[in-house]
C-alpha positions in Angstrom: 1.1 -55.3 -81.5 4.2 -53.8 -83.3 6.7 -51.7 -81.4 5.4 -48.2 -82.3 4.6 -44.9 -80.6 1.2 -45.1 -79.0 -1.6 -43.1 -80.5 -1.7 -39.5 -79.3 -4.9 -39.7 -77.2 -6.8 -36.6 -76.1 -8.5 -37.3 -72.8 -12.0 -35.9 -72.4 -14.7 -36.4 -69.8 -17.6 -36.6 -72.2 -16.1 -38.5 -75.1 -13.6 -41.2 -75.7 -11.4 -42.6 -78.5 -10.4 -39.1 -79.3 -6.9 -38.9 -80.9 -4.5 -37.2 -83.2 -3.6 -39.5 -86.1 -0.2 -37.8 -86.4 3.1 -39.2 -85.1 3.3 -42.4 -87.0 6.4 -43.1 -89.2 6.0 -43.9 -92.8 7.9 -46.6 -94.7 10.4 -44.0 -96.0 11.2 -42.6 -92.6 9.0 -39.5 -92.5 6.4 -38.9 -89.8 2.7 -37.9 -90.0 2.3 -34.3 -88.8 0.4 -33.8 -85.6 -2.3 -31.3 -85.0 -3.9 -31.6 -88.4 -6.2 -34.7 -88.5 -8.1 -36.1 -85.5 -10.5 -39.0 -85.1 -13.0 -39.7 -82.3 -16.3 -41.2 -81.1 -19.4 -39.2 -80.8 -19.1 -35.6 -79.4 -22.6 -35.3 -77.9 -21.7 -35.3 -74.2 -18.8 -32.9 -74.0 -18.3 -30.9 -70.8 -17.3 -27.2 -70.6 -13.7 -28.3 -69.9 -13.9 -30.7 -73.0 -15.1 -27.9 -75.2 -12.2 -25.8 -74.1 -9.8 -28.6 -75.0 -11.4 -29.1 -78.4 -11.3 -25.3 -79.0 -7.6 -25.4 -78.4 -7.2 -27.8 -81.3 -8.2 -25.0 -83.7 -10.5 -27.2 -85.7 -11.8 -25.8 -89.0 -14.0 -28.8 -89.9 -15.8 -31.7 -88.2 -17.0 -34.6 -90.4 -19.8 -36.8 -89.0 -20.1 -40.3 -90.5 -23.2 -41.1 -88.4 -26.5 -41.9 -90.0 -29.4 -39.4 -89.7 -31.1 -41.2 -86.7 -27.8 -41.5 -84.9 -26.8 -37.9 -85.2 -30.3 -36.7 -84.5 -30.4 -38.8 -81.3 -27.1 -37.5 -80.1 -26.2 -34.2 -81.8 -22.7 -32.8 -81.6 -22.5 -30.1 -79.0 -19.7 -28.1 -80.6 -21.2 -25.0 -82.2 -18.3 -22.9 -83.4 -16.9 -25.4 -86.0 -18.6 -26.2 -89.3 -20.0 -29.8 -89.2 -20.1 -31.6 -92.5 -22.6 -34.5 -92.5 -21.2 -37.5 -94.5 -23.8 -40.1 -93.4 -23.0 -43.8 -93.7 -26.1 -45.4 -92.4 -25.4 -48.4 -90.1 -26.5 -51.7 -91.6 -25.3 -54.1 -88.9 -28.4 -53.8 -86.8 -30.7 -55.3 -89.5 -28.3 -58.2 -90.0 -28.1 -58.9 -86.3 -31.9 -58.9 -86.0 -32.0 -61.5 -88.8 -29.5 -63.9 -87.2 -31.0 -63.5 -83.8 -34.5 -64.2 -85.1 -33.3 -67.5 -86.6 -31.3 -68.3 -83.4 -28.1 -68.4 -85.5 -26.1 -65.8 -83.5 -22.8 -67.6 -83.9 -19.5 -66.0 -84.2 -19.3 -67.0 -87.9 -22.8 -65.5 -88.6 -21.9 -62.3 -86.9 -18.5 -62.0 -88.6 -20.3 -62.4 -92.0 -22.6 -59.5 -91.1 -19.7 -57.3 -90.1 -17.7 -58.3 -93.1 -20.4 -57.2 -95.4 -20.6 -53.9 -93.6 -16.9 -53.3 -93.9 -16.9 -54.2 -97.6 -19.7 -51.6 -98.0 -17.5 -48.9 -96.4 -15.0 -49.5 -99.3 -17.4 -50.0 -102.1 -20.7 -48.3 -101.3 -19.6 -45.3 -99.2 -16.8 -44.1 -101.4 -18.4 -40.7 -102.0 -18.4 -40.0 -98.3 -14.7 -40.9 -98.0 -13.9 -39.0 -101.2 -15.4 -35.9 -99.6 -13.3 -36.4 -96.5 -10.1 -36.5 -98.5 -11.3 -33.5 -100.5 -11.8 -31.5 -97.4 -8.3 -32.3 -96.3 -7.0 -31.0 -99.6 -9.3 -27.9 -99.7 -8.0 -26.2 -96.5 -10.3 -27.9 -94.1 -7.6 -28.8 -91.6 -7.3 -29.1 -88.7 -10.1 -31.6 -89.3 -11.8 -34.1 -87.0 -13.8 -37.0 -88.3 -16.0 -39.4 -86.3 -18.9 -41.8 -86.1 -20.6 -43.1 -83.0 -17.8 -45.2 -81.5 -14.9 -44.0 -83.7 -14.4 -47.6 -84.5 -15.8 -48.9 -87.8 -16.6 -46.1 -90.3 -14.0 -43.9 -88.7 -11.5 -46.8 -88.4 -11.7 -47.6 -92.1 -11.3 -43.9 -93.1 -8.2 -43.5 -90.8 -6.7 -46.8 -92.1 -7.1 -45.7 -95.7 -5.6 -42.3 -95.0 -2.6 -43.7 -93.1 -2.1 -46.3 -95.9 -2.1 -43.6 -98.6 0.5 -41.6 -96.6 2.8 -44.7 -96.6 2.4 -45.9 -93.0 3.2 -49.6 -92.8 0.3 -52.0 -92.5 1.2 -53.3 -89.1 1.1 -49.8 -87.7 -2.2 -49.1 -89.5 -3.7 -52.2 -87.9 -2.3 -51.2 -84.5 -3.9 -47.8 -84.8 -7.2 -49.5 -85.7 -7.0 -51.9 -82.7 -6.2 -49.0 -80.3 -10.0 -48.4 -80.2 -10.2 -51.5 -78.0 -8.3 -49.7 -75.2 -9.4 -46.1 -75.9 -13.1 -46.4 -76.4 -15.1 -46.4 -73.2 -18.2 -47.9 -74.9 -20.2 -44.9 -73.7 -22.4 -44.7 -76.8 -23.6 -48.3 -76.8 -27.3 -48.9 -76.4 -28.4 -51.5 -73.9 -29.3 -54.1 -76.5 -30.4 -57.5 -75.3 -27.7 -59.4 -77.0 -25.9 -62.6 -76.0 -22.6 -61.6 -74.3 -20.4 -63.3 -76.9 -22.2 -61.5 -79.7 -22.1 -58.2 -77.9 -18.4 -58.5 -77.3 -17.6 -59.4 -80.9 -19.8 -56.5 -82.1 -18.0 -53.9 -79.9 -14.4 -55.1 -80.6 -12.2 -53.5 -83.3 -11.3 -56.7 -85.2 -8.4 -56.3 -87.6 -9.7 -59.1 -89.8 -12.6 -56.9 -90.7 -10.3 -54.1 -91.8 -8.4 -56.6 -93.9 -11.7 -57.6 -95.5 -12.5 -54.0 -96.4 -9.1 -53.5 -98.1 -9.4 -56.9 -99.8 -12.9 -55.9 -101.2 -11.3 -52.7 -102.6 -8.5 -54.7 -104.2 -10.9 -57.2 -105.8 -13.1 -54.5 -107.2 -10.3 -52.1 -108.4 -7.2 -54.3 -108.7 -5.1 -52.4 -106.2 -5.3 -49.9 -103.4 -3.7 -47.2 -105.6 -6.3 -47.7 -108.3 -9.0 -47.7 -105.6 -7.7 -44.4 -104.3 -7.6 -42.9 -107.7 -11.0 -44.1 -109.1 -13.1 -44.5 -106.0 -11.7 -41.6 -103.8 -10.5 -39.2 -106.5 -7.0 -39.4 -105.2 -4.8 -39.8 -108.3 -1.0 -39.4 -108.1 -1.1 -35.6 -108.1 -3.7 -35.3 -105.3 -1.9 -38.0 -103.3 1.4 -36.2 -103.6 -0.3 -32.9 -102.4 -1.8 -34.7 -99.4 1.5 -36.2 -98.5 3.1 -32.7 -98.8 0.5 -31.3 -96.4 0.4 -34.2 -93.9 4.0 -35.5 -93.7 7.0 -33.9 -92.1 9.9 -33.2 -94.5 
């Protein structure tokens, strides 16, 4: 892992992988502002003390990437902040059932399932991420976005935002991998999966993040073009977001 400042983690009793994405330096020496954009796992089991901590962040918006069944099963307990549903339905489960049914639950088979899911974040869920960036530009900050683990759907969104802001790739990857130490795996169902498959499924694998960005490049030619055409972040909107989120 590169020599960088660690993520600014927010310790809660009833949720994990909660952090401020600010603090990282960009390639031109500026720093991402703190206190404006946060990421996390599910927020369904917060204690009263946790709610007080969250309230102190002054959030204006919470974006929930979980699918309808996920969010219905574990609704967010925060009531005084608008929650914007940006559902990205999980597809990994169906793929896992297929490979388990054929007794082909190898590392390669699982990686192929996860790789397809990550490519779909970039190519099939662009409207959800477009809305996330739009809310950042429209006065929705401080904003927190999350999914169930704060790992995959949230991880891709955070990586794309940090990349757009000019944070070097090795730091983007380090932030993505920080889930492996910050997430308590407290939202994982007790699936009857082989141990090796379960571990691979629960780990934030940087190769998958690379696969998602590669899928965007193949489809759009470059990440800049992807930002402009898929996420409605052309040069003017990118410049405005950098103005809002980067220290001078």
